[in-house]
N, C-alpha and C positions, 0 to 999 in steps of 0.2 A: 478504747477510750476516744472520748469526741473534742476535738481541740475549738478552742473559741474561734468564731468566722473574722473575732479580729484580730488574730495571732499572725504574725506577717511570715508564718512561714508553713500556712494552712495551704494547702494545693485544692480544689475544687474536685481533681477528677480522681482524687485517692477515694473519695467514695460513690462517683458516677457509677461503676460498674454494677454495684451490689445494687442500687437503685435504680439501674438501667434494665436488670436483670427480675427484679420485684415487677419493676411495671410491666415488663412483659408475660411474665406468670399470670398477673391480678388480670390485664386486660389484653390475654392472647388472639382473640378472635380481631381486635382493633389493631393491635400491633401487626398481625399478619395481613389483613387488608391495606393496612397503609404501605406496607412496604410491596405488594402484588401489586396496587396502585401506580406505584415508584417505578415498578420495572416495566407494566405495561405502556406510563409515559416514555422510558428511554426508549423502550422497545419501537413506540408510534413517530417519537422523532427520528430515529435509527430509519425508520420508514419512509418519512419524510425526506429524509436527505438523499436515500434511493433515487428518489423521483425527479430531484435536482443534479443528478451527476449524467457527466456527457454521454449522449446516445438514451438517455432515459427515455425519451420522446421519438424514438424512431434512428434512422441514419445508421451509420457504420462504427461500431465501437473501434478505438484506437488498438493494432497491432501492436502494444509494445514489445512482447517478447519476440516478433521478429524484426522490431527493428535492431532492438539489443542485438539480437543475433548476427544480423547483417554487420556490425558494428563490432562484434567479437570477429565475424570471419573477413571482415578488412584488417584488422592488426594481424590476426594468422596470416593473412594475405600476402604483407609485407614483411613479416618477420621470414618466410621463405624465398623472400629476396623477389616476388614477384611487385607490379605496379599496378595498385588497384585505379579502374578507367569504370564512368559511369553508365558505358551505352550500353542497349541491351543486346548487344550482340557480342560484348566482350568475353573476357576468357575468366573475368569476376563474376560478372550477372549467372553465367553458365556455372560456373565453383558451386555459387550462392543456390541457384533452385537444385542443383545436385544434392548437396546438403540439406536442403528442407524436405527434398522427398525422404530421402534415408531417413529420417528419422520419422517420416510420418507426417512431416505439415505439407499441407497443399501449395504449388510454387504457383499459383495462378496470382498477379500484383506482384512477385518480386520483382523483376525490373521497373516498375513502376517507384518500389520504394527505396530504391538499392538510392539514388541520389539522397533524398533527405536524411538518410542515415550517413551516408557517407560526409554530407556539411559536418553533421553530429560529432561523428570521428574526425575530424580534421581538426574541428572546433577544439577537441576534447587534449590532441593531441599535443597540438600548438601552445596550451595550457599548461600539460604539461613540461613539455621542454623548455618552458622559457625558465 
């Protein structure tokens, strides 16, 4: 039973699924072509965005996982009652390097990364303690 378009309770979506299925059955090649074109455009847009990401044109990519490893190790270090220090010859730096080596990560550059990670950690802990 078809309702009048002027009827206040008529909802256009009630008939659109069947109409869309009929359209795809009658024009399968055009529908598939349109869908593939849309997917291709989305993939092309994604590839263009990758070119604009940090480090895409050379240079080092940020070592985010190492940064958060150091942040978490700093919290662990204080939880066991030790004092975190940023010096390259500090016990904390040696601890971070040993943990990195033990999980199979390179330890080079660890000492240089510690001060930045500790600044982040101190900022986070001061916000939590407020």
